Each structure stands twice: as structure tokens, then as C-alpha cells.
N, C-alpha and C positions, 0 to 999 in steps of 0.2 A: 874448404869446410865452411867458410863464411856464407857462401851461396847456399849450401845445403841447410845451414842453420836458418837462413832467411826464409827458405821455402817451408821449413818446419814451422816457423812462426806464422807465416801466411796461412798455412793449413789450419793451425790452431785458431787463428782469428776468424777465418772463414766459418769455422764451427762455433764461433762465439763462445769460446771457453777461456776461462781464466787460467793463469799459469798453475794455480793451485789445483784446479779440477783436472787439467790435462796431465800434470805431473802425477797425480794419483792414478789416473787411467794407465799411465805408462809404468807405474810402480817405481818412480824415481822421486828424489827430493826436488823441491823448487830450485835450489841452487844448481843442481845437475841439469834441469831443464833450461835454466838460464844460460848455462855454459853451452848446451847443445844449440840453442837459438843464436848464440854469439859465435858459433863455429869453433869452439875450443877443441883442439885435436886430442886432448887427454881424456875425453869421454869414451867410455868403453863401447866397443862395437855392439855388444849385446843390447845396450840401451837404444842404439840406432835401429837395430833389428826389431825391437819391441815397438818403437815409434812407427816404423814402416808397417808393422802388422796392425796396429791400432788404426792407422790411416787407410788401411786396405791396399797397401803398396808393397807387401812383403815379396812379391815376385820380382820387384825391381832389384832386390838384393842379388839375384842371379846375374844381373848385368855387370856387377863388379868383378865377377869371377870368370867372365868370358875371355878366352884367349884372344890376343890381338892378332888380326890377320890383315895383311896389306891388301889393298884393292887389286894389285897385280896378281898375288897368289890366289885370291878368290876368283879372278877372271880366268886364270890358267886352269884352276880346278873345274870350273864350269865348262871349259872348252874340251876337256878330255872326254872321250867317249866312255859311257858307263859300261862296265863289264856285265855281260848277261850270261847266265848259265841255264842249261836245260833243267827242267824239273825232274825229280827222281821218278815220278810216275811216268813221264814221257819216255824215259830211258828204259823202264821196265816193260812197257808195252812193246817197244821195238824188239827186245830180246825174246819176249813171249811169242811174238808173231813169227820170228825166225825159226823157232823150234817146232812150229806147227806145220 
């Protein structure tokens, strides 16, 4: 959490915003922003989501919810042949041609 808070602080400083201005953009109090920047684990997840949205990184939140997959499982999945099926149109044509 401390590394995440440090990155949040870096982003705020790159934008040259004071804690007061940035906190108001996030809709949080200055003490809450201070806690976020210091990696306090008690800050609500919703505040972090708002911060990611304001910074243009809301899609990064999806990375937290990805299932863990080992490299071995990923390799095995890639090695399996993909199942292919005939299209429904192709199957209908062959039936129609048999009846003629």
C-alpha cells in the first residue's frame, strides 16, 4: 500500500496540484488524501477507485480482479488444439444438396 500511495503522490505532484485541490477533485478530505498517499490500508476502496478515475487509470482496477494463472497452466492451455465446429450454414447446404 505504501508503494501505491507513493505513486499517487507522484501523480499529484506531476500535475502540480496541492493536496487541497487534488482532494477536492477526488471528493475526499485532505486527511483522507494524506492517508492514501502514506499507504494507510484503512482507506476505502471507493476512494482509490475515484483516484484512478481522476488520473485516467480506472482500467487498472481490473488488474486487481484477474484470476491467478500459473505460467505452466497458461502454456498447457496454449498447447491444446482449439476445437473447431462446422458452421450451421455449411451443414444446411450439404443436406439441401443431398435432397436434390
